[in-house]
N, C-alpha and C positions, 0 to 999 in steps of 0.2 A: 504494499500499500503506498502511495506517494504521501507526502505532507500536504496539508491544507493549502499551503500557498502554491504546490504544484498542480493541485486538483482542478480542474476545469468544473465551476460550479454551474455552469450552464447546462451540463449533463445530469443534475439532479432530476429535471422534470423528465428528461427522456428515460432514466434510470425507473422512475416510479412508473412511467407509461408503459415499458417493457415489461417490468415484472406484473404489474396489473394485467396486461393484455394477454401476455405469454405468446405473444404473436407480433412478428416484425412488421407487417403489413399493416395491422390496425392500430398498432402504436404508431407507425409513421403518419397514417390518416389524422389520428388524434393530435399529433403534433405538427400537422402541417407540414410534412417532410416527404421527399421521395423514399421509396425503399431502399436504394442504394445508399442515400444519406442515413437512414436509420441503421443500416446494417454497419456503414462506417462508424456511427457514434457507438454502438454495441461494441465493436472490436476496441475501439477506445476505453470503453469502459472496462472491459475485461483485462486491459492492459494496467489501466491504473489501479483498479481493485484487485488484481491477482487472483480473480475468480472468474468463472466461466458465465457467471449470471443465469443465462439459460442454456440447458441442454436437452437435446432431442431424446424424446422417449417415445417410440412407436411413430404415431403420425404427427405429434404435436410436440411443443415446447413444455419444458418444466423448470421453474425458478430452483435454484441450487438452495441448499439449506441457509448459506449466508445471506443469499438474496431475501428470502423470505424474511429472516431476522432484521434485515436491514428496512424492509417496506414500512414497518409502523413507522421508524423513525425519520426516516425520508419525508413520509406525508406530514408529519409534525413540524420538520424544519421548511418545508414548502409553505405550510399554513402560517407560521410565524413570519416568514419573508412576505406573504402576502398581506398579512395584518402590518407589518412595517412599513411597506411600500404603498399601502391604500391611502388614498385621499383622506386627510383628517376630516371627522364630522364637523359640518357647519355649525357655527355658534348660533344658537336661538335663543335669544334673551329671556323669553317668556318661559322656557321650560329649564333654562341652565342652572345648575347647582354649583357653578364655578366660584372658587374663592379667589377674589384680587386683595394683593397687599399693597398699599399706599403709603409711600415715606413723605412726610408732609410738614410744613410749617404750622405751629400753634394757630397763625391766622386763617389757614384752609380748614383747620379741625373745627374751629370754633364756628367761622362763618359759612362755610360751604358743605362741610361733610353732612350736617343735619339736612340742608337742601336736596343733597346728593342722595342721601338715604330715602328720604321722602320719595323722590323722582322714582326710585328704582325699584320701591316697594310696589309700585302702581304697575310697571312693565316688567320687571325682573324678580318676582317676590323670593326667588329662593337663590339668587347671587348674595354671597357674603363679602362684606367689605371688612379687610383690618387694616388699621392705622397705626404707624409707627413713626417715631421721630426719624429725621433725616441724620444719617451719620454720614458726613462728607467725605470720611477717609475711605469708606467702603462702598460709597455709590455705586462706582463702576462694576464692582465685584457681584455685589447683591442684585444689580439688574441683568448682569450677565446669566447668572445661575438661576434667575426667577425666583430669589428669595424677595425680592421686591419687584412688583409691576410698572409702577410709575412714581417718580419723583414729581410733587407738585409744591409750588410757591416758592422754590429758590430763587434767590436774587439773580436777576439777568446779568449782574456784573461779575458773578462768581465764576472763577476760571474752573470748568471742567474738562475732563479729557475729550480731545477732540472729534472722538469717534461716536460719542453720545449723541442722539437726537434732541435737540432743544426746540420748542416751538413757545412763543409767547404767549402768556396766558391771561395776566391781568397787569393793569396800569392802575396805581391808587393814589390819589393826594394823601398828603400827610396831614393830620390834625394833632393838637395838642390838648391833652386832658389834665385837669386839675381837680382836687376835692374842692367842694363847694364852700369850704371854710377856708380856701387859701389867699392869701392876702394879694396875689396877683390875678384875682377873678377881674377880667376886662374883655373886651370882644378881640383885641389882637395883642401879641406879643412883638416889641420891637427885637431886633437882632441883640441889642444890648440886654435888654431884659431876659431873654433867652438864655444867652451865656453866663448871665451872673445868677439865675437861678440852679436850684438841686433838681437832679435827674434821676429818676428811675429809668434805667436803658434796658431796652429789648434786645437780647443776643440770642439769633437761631444758631442752630448747630453747625451753620456752615461758617459761622464769624468767630472771631478770636477776642481780641480786647476792644474793637471798636465796630461800628456798624456804617451804613450809608451817611447817617445825618453827623456822625464823627468825620467821616471823609470829606462832606461837604464843608463843615467847619474848617478842617485844616487846610483846606485849598484856600480859606480866606484868611490863614494864619489866626485862626480862633478855635476854642475848645468849650468844652461845658464840663461841668462837675457831676460826676456820677457818684451817687450816694448808695446805689445798687444796681447791679446787672442781673437780669432775671431770663430764663428761657420760657416763660409762661406769662401770655399777656393778663390773664385774669389775676395772677400773682402780683403783678405790677398795679394794675387798676385797683386792686385793693389796699396796696400799700400807698398809694397816693390819697386815698379817702382820709387817711390818718396821719399824713405829714404835709408839707408844704412843697412836695416835690412836683415835678412836670413828667409827665409821660409822652412821648410822640409815637403815633400808631397810625395804621391806615385809618381813613375817615368813615368807611362803613362800620370797621370794628369800633370807633370810638362811639358813633351812634348807638350801636348795641350796648354798649356799657353805660351809657347815659340813661338806659331805659331800666337797667339793673342795680345801678349803684349812684350813691350822692357825689356825681363827679359832674363837671361841666367841660365843654368845648371851648377852646381859644383857637383863633387862626393863628398858625405859626409865623414866624418872619418870613417876608417877602423872598421869592424866589428859592425856596426849600424844594428841592426837585421831587418829582413822584417817585415812588418805589415801583419797580418793574420786575415782574415775577414770570416764572418759566414753567413748564411741563416738561420733564425730560424722561425719555425711554430709550432702551437699547436698541441699536439696528436690527440685532438678529431676530427680533419679534415684530419687526415694522408690518410683517404679513399675517399676524395673529388677530384674526376676526374679530375675538373677544375683547383684547386690547384696544383695537380701532372702535369699537363700540362705546367702549367706557370712555375713551377720551371724547368721542362726540358728546356724550352725555354730560361730561365736565363742562364742555363747551357751551352748553344751553343753560348753565347755572347762571 
């Protein structure tokens, strides 16, 4: 017997047909080959397997004991190959039980995840969504092995591996939030007031010691004083309720907190940039119907 590397795997189908039919002509018809081509293939099999495969008994052919022993295993191998090579079942949202894992910012989780879940309950009630924090050091690896399907809300300015596919998701103006007892309570902050105030800064998992606001201030040779840095918007919002600190966050999240907590919005200093956010996925799964569907649903939020 030759090694697997030397064996012509195309002969597996022919081997199954010959053993099943015990007749060269019928096996040739089944495989859409000429009788001479099938006879040639039988000779190759005999040589590669070092076994006659079929022997003449009376007027017909009979499989050898080894051929009979191999038949079930060969059929199983062919079945596995057919399953592997068959087109994947199409994604049907209404009946799918697929689990999607989304790595996201606190912003997406608070503002958009409830809306997404409500939407999916109507059109895909058996789909499961799992949420986890973005871990920037492992984004590429976790996307590649499908531990994470999508990354949502990451700052567009953040540098990611160039092979990952990024598409713009949201652009949000920033707002300032303070407790209702804050001495700065007014309609708008000047740049000087903003820099002079205390700040509870939000840092997502893609950032280290500064964020886009700090970078914007640094471009003007300015800075602000952080009395705390947090990775959860709710924690920051509750902190400013009991301090005189300022919190800077996307405006629609600020609107939500104003309905839940004793806080008030103030217009930030002029020319503060919007926050730009992306959706990221791995190119290996760009043809994944389920993933394409999920991205389209998020785009409708």
